[in-house]
Structure formats: structure tokens, C-alpha cells
N, C-alpha and C positions, 0 to 999 in steps of 0.2 A: 503494499500500499504506499502511496505517496504521503508523506507526513505534513499535512496541513495543520495539525494539532501537535504542539511540542509534547514531548513525554510527560505524563503526570497531569496534564491539563484535561479536566473533564467538566461535564455539565451539571454535576450535583452540587448542592449548597451554594448556588450562585446568588449574587446580590444585584441590585440595580445600581447604576452610577449615582454618585452623590448628587443631590439637588436637581434631579431630572425633572423636566416640566413636560406637561402634555397639553396639547391644543387640538381641538376638533376643527378641521379646516372646513369640511362640508358634511353636515348631518343630513343625509339624503331624505329621510322621511319628513324631517322638519322643513327642509328647503323646497321639497316637491310634492309633499302630501302622500308619498308612497315610497316604498323601497325599490331601488333600481340597481342595474349593474353599474358599478364604479370601481375603478382599479388603477394601480400603477401611479402612485403620487410621486412626482419628481419635484425637486427643490432647487432654487437658484436665488441670486441676489442681483439686482440691476438698479443703478442710480439711487442707492440707499434704501430701496424697497425689497422685501422678501417676496418671492413669487413661487407659486406651485402650479403644476398642471396635472391633469388626470384624464383618464378616459371616462366617458359617461354614455349610457345607452338606455332609452326607455323601452327597448325591446330586448332581444336576446343578445348575449355576449358574442362578439365577432361577427355580428350581422351589419349590413351596410348602413344602418342608422347610427352606428357608433361615432361619437364626436370627441374632440380634444378640447378641453375647457381649461380656463386659467382663472386664478385669483391672486390678488396682491394684498400685502399687509404692510402698513407703516410703522407697526409697533411689535416687530419680531414675532408675529404669529398670534397675538392676543385677540385681534379683530381682523376681519377680512372684507375686501371690496366685493361688489357684485361680480357674479361669474360672467366671464366674456369668452367667446370662442377664439382659439388660435387659428383653427381651420373651420371655415363655414360649411355647413352641410351640403353635400353633393350626392352624386349617385355612386359613391363608394365610401368605405369606412376609413376613418382616421382614428387611431387609438393611442394608448399611453406612450409617451415620448421621453426624450432626454434633452437637457440644456447644455449649451456650450457658451461660456463667457470668453470673448476674445477682445482684449483691450476694452474699448468703450462699446463694443458690439455684443448683442445678445442673440444667439441662434437657438433654434429648436429643431430637432430631427425626430421624425417619427414615421410610422408605417402608413402606407396607403394600400388598400386591398379590396377585393370584391366579395368579402364574406368567406365563409368556409366552403371548400369543395369536398369531393369524395375523399375519405380518409386514405392515408398512404400506408402500405404494409412494407416493412423493411426486409432485408434478405434474411433476417432471423425470425421473421413472422410477427414482429411487434407492430402494433398499430400506432400511427402517428397522425397529427393534424395536417391539414392542408390549407393554407392561406392563399386563395386564388389571386393570381396576378399581383403578388406582393412586390412593393417598391418602397424605397425610403425617399420621403419628401422633406424639404427644408423650409423653414420660415425665418425671417430676420425681423427683430423688433426695431422699429424706427418711428420717431415723431408720434409716439403713443399708440401705435397700432402694429399689428403683425402683418408682414408682407410675404406672400407666397413666392418662394425662390424656385419652385419646380421640383422635378424628380432629380435626385442626386446620386442614386445607386439602384440597382436592380436586385431583387431577391434578398431583401434584408429588412429585419425589424430591430431597430436599436433599443437596447436595454440597459447598457452599462454607462459608466461615467466616461465622457470623451476625454482622452488623455493624450497630451503631446509627448511624442517620443524624441529621443536624442537625435534621430536622423531628420528632424524637422516635420515629419508627418504626424497626423493625429490618428488614433485608433479608438473605435467603439465596438464593444462586444454585444452580442445579441443572438439572433437565430434567423433561419431562412424559411422559405415557404413551406418546407416539410417539417418544420418545428424541430430542426436540429441546429446545434451550436454553430455560430458563424461570427466573423469579425470583419469590420469595414475599415479601410485605411484610406486616409485622405491623400490628395496630391499637394503635399505641402500645406500652405495657407489657403489653397483653393478648396472651399467647402462645397463647391458644386459638383465635384467629381470624386467618387470614392470607389476603391477596389474591394471586392468581397472575397474573403479567404474562408474555407470550410475545413476544420479538422476532420479527419477520418473517424467517424463514430462506429465503424465496423458492425453496422446492423443493429446497434443499440439506440435507444432514444435518449440522447444526451443533448440538452437543449438549454436555452435561456442563459447564456454565458455572461459572466462578468470577467474582468481581467485586471491583473496587476502588471505594471511595466517597470523593470529595473535594467537600465542600459538597453542592450539589444535583446534582452530576454522578456518574453511576454508569457505570463501563465494565465490560461483560460480556466476558469472555474465554472463548471456546468451543473445544472440540474439533472439528476439521474432518475429517469422514470422506469428503468427495466432491470437494473442489477440489484438484487436484494442480497445483503451480507449479514448473516446471523440475525435475521429478523428486522433489519433496519436498512434504509437507503443511506448511501454516503455520497458526498460530492465527488465528482469526477474531474480530473484536470488534464490539460494537454499543454506542453511546453514548446514555445518557439524560441529559437536563438538567432533569428534573422529579422527582428522587428515585426513579427507577425506574418511574414510572407509564406512560411510553412510551419507546420506543427508536427511534433512527434506523436507517438501513439497515445491514445486516452488511457489514463490510469485511475482506478478507483483510489480514493484517499482515505484517511483514517478519520475524517470529520463526518459524523452522522448528521445528515441534512435531509429534511423532508423534501417532498416533491413540489417545490416552488422555487421561484427566481432567487438567486443569491445576488448580493450587491457588493462589489469590490471598490475600495477607495484607499486614498493615502492621506493621512493627516499632515498639516503644515510642517510638522517636525520630522516627517519622513516615515513615520510608522505606518504600516498597512493595516487596514481594518476590513472586516467582512461582516455583513448583516445577513442573517439567515434564519430559517426555522429549523429547530432541532427535530431529528427523527428519533422516535422512541419505539422500543420493542413493544409489540402488541397493537400499536397504532402508528406505523411508520410513515404514513402520509399526513398525519395530524399537523395542523398549522396553529395550534393553540398557544405556542410560546415562541416569541421572536427574540433572538440573541444577537449580541454584538461581540465580535472577537477582535482583538487588537494584538499585533505582533511587534517585532523589533525592526528598527530601521535597517533596510538593506536586505530583508528576508521575505520569504514566501510562506511563512508559517505563523501561527497564532500562539501567544503565550498567556493570554488573559481572555476570559469570557465574562460577559455581563448579561443580565436580563434587561432587554428594552421594554417589553410589555408582555402581559399574559391576558388572553381573552377572558371574559367573565365566565364563571363556571356554570355549566348547564348540568345539573345533577341528574335530571330525568333523562338525558342523552349520553351521560358519562363522558363528557367532552367539554372543552372551552370554545368560546366563539373564536372564529378564525382570524388570524392576522397574517398578512402576507405581502408580497411584492414590494420589498423595501427599496428605498433610494436615500442616500445620505451624502451630505456635503458639509465641510467645515466653511463656515463664514465668520471671520474674526475669531473670537475665542470659543465660539460655539459650534458643535456638530449638530446639524439639523437632520433628523431622520423622518422621512415621510413613508407612510405605509397604509395599506387597506385594512380596515377593521369591519368585520361582519356586522351589518346593521342590526339584524334580529335572527334569533335561532330558527332554523329550518327553512330559510329562504332558498338556499342554494344559488347557483348561477352567479356567484361573486357579487351578490348584492351587498355593497359595502358602503361605509362612511370613509372619508379621507381624514387621516390622523397625522399628527406631527409630534415627535418627541424631541426635546432640546436638552443637549448634554454639554458640560463645559469639557473641552477637549483635554486640558491639561490634567484633569482629575481621573483620566482613564489610565 
């Protein structure tokens, strides 16, 4: 196993970071009168304001009525502006996306697709999703509004933090139309053209990648849908040593991680972090506990774990409300963690509220 967790680090007897704060960005039932699909809360800062975006759909998840919405906060998340669209409704879906701050510019990159097609079967017989006509679309924020910049990559859904590499290119981790792990690489500072690279998943469903970058080395950390190890799922990794242009074989790690998106980032002091759901024996897909792992500068492993949040206990269902699809970014002294929080028990379909946790980075 690839050692994502340092020896002796486990998920028992964990605590929350000191002075952690919680803010509900969008309470779906209160805002709309009912619960609806909401997913993938991303976080940024621009011109002194905190911003979040998320996917919203008043119909089914991954259908063409899916929208990409945005909210701003002037007080670090305590209150929020009216919801506004980043992408206006058209005859295709736009869903949860990622932000890129570049100097004074703010960009957003997200998926455009025509809903779900017939499921794909891998060479090992595993079933996977099929996002029809998947493309990556870009928007740039200017003069108080989002401007569509067009299609910038084929067959890519961005999910991870856009990261500038030492070769001058940027890299974003995510997945492709077949719901398999993929990464997009920019043409330097040209954000209108990206190349897509796909690790060989060898017939397994390994998807929704995040990535850490150290020099020429890129470690993709992927959601593992199909390889069960001693009753739990574990994160799978693939390593590149040429700035993400090619990847070695996928390897199961020693990090128990439920079947949902991980998020990789780096604190301002150089320490890597990973936000993920713990996989537990007996309920390996459960999303009831969201964890934050922090490592040492210059490494690809975690030496500390913290609880970010736990869903409310549903004794009648013997589970907690689901928390998932994290995104985290340090802004000043604070690490802002956005995530989906199941609105009510029994809804299914990723009917969530948008949540934000705030942590002081130096206390980690």
C-alpha cells in the first residue's frame, strides 16, 4: 500500500480543530421552500469578499436543468448576498466547479454536459457513469459580472484546486466523461486551452481526483469505487514525475476513505492537507464524518487528523446525515472548508445544504 497516512496515525479519538466556526451558506428548504439537489461548495476570495459557488438542481442530479450558482460574503461567511448564476440556464447542464485566482483576475472552471447517458462497463465488469458530451467551460469575473469564456478543454470535469507548477503550467484534477480520474494542464498562463491526461485505472472505477504538486512530481489522490480492502475502501493514488504528463500505475493507499470526492491542498506554510470522508468497516460508503488530514512540508503523507464535522445522528436509521464533496482554501490566517450537508434524512439524491467551516491554519 502507498503510505498516505504516516505510521501510528489513525482515526480514533480525534478532536476538532480549536475555535472552529460553522456557517450555513445556503439552507435549501428555507431558501426555496423544499429540499433540492445541491452539491460541491467551492470557496474563493476576490476584492476583499469571500465567495462560494455550488451546483443546484430543482430536478434530478446530473440532468440538464443543473445550474452553477454563486454567493458573496462581506463578513467572512456570517451573512451572504442573494444567489446569482455564474452560468445562465441553457439546454445543457453546468454543475459544481472550481475557482482560480490569478493576480487581480478571478476565473471559474466547470463542467458542461448533456445529462447522463447509458452507463459504461469497464473491462473488469464494473459499472460507471457516463456524462454525455462532457467539456470544461470557463468564466471570468469582471466589472461585477461573470463573462463566459467558452469551452477550454474536452472530456473533463474539474474538481481539485488549480495549482501552478514550476514549469509555468497550471494543473487541475478531476474526472472524465466515464467518471474516471483525469487531470487538465494549462498552456502556461493561457487559461483558454488545457490538455487532459488520464491515469490508467486498469478497469477499476477510480475517479474524482485531487492532486498535490511538489516540483515535477504530481500525486493524484482518487475516490475508489470498486476495490474493497478488509471491509473498507481506501484512497487510490497515481504518481507523475513529469509535471502530470504521464502517470505510473494506480496504487491502493493505507488511507481509509469513503466513496466520495477527496480534496487536496497546501497551506501557506507548505504543509499539504487532505479533506475526506472516513471509510468505516460495516458501512464503508458512509459519509457521516468529514476529516481533515495535515502533513509535513515537502511530503505526500499525513501526520495529523482532525474532525471537520459530523452529521446529526439518525438513531432510527443507524447513521448520521451525510457530509461530502469538500473544497478548502486558505485565505489569510483562516482555512475555509466548504462542503455539502444532507438537508433532511431520507431524501437521497444529494439533497443538501451548503456549509462552511472555518479553521485557524496555524492551530493545525
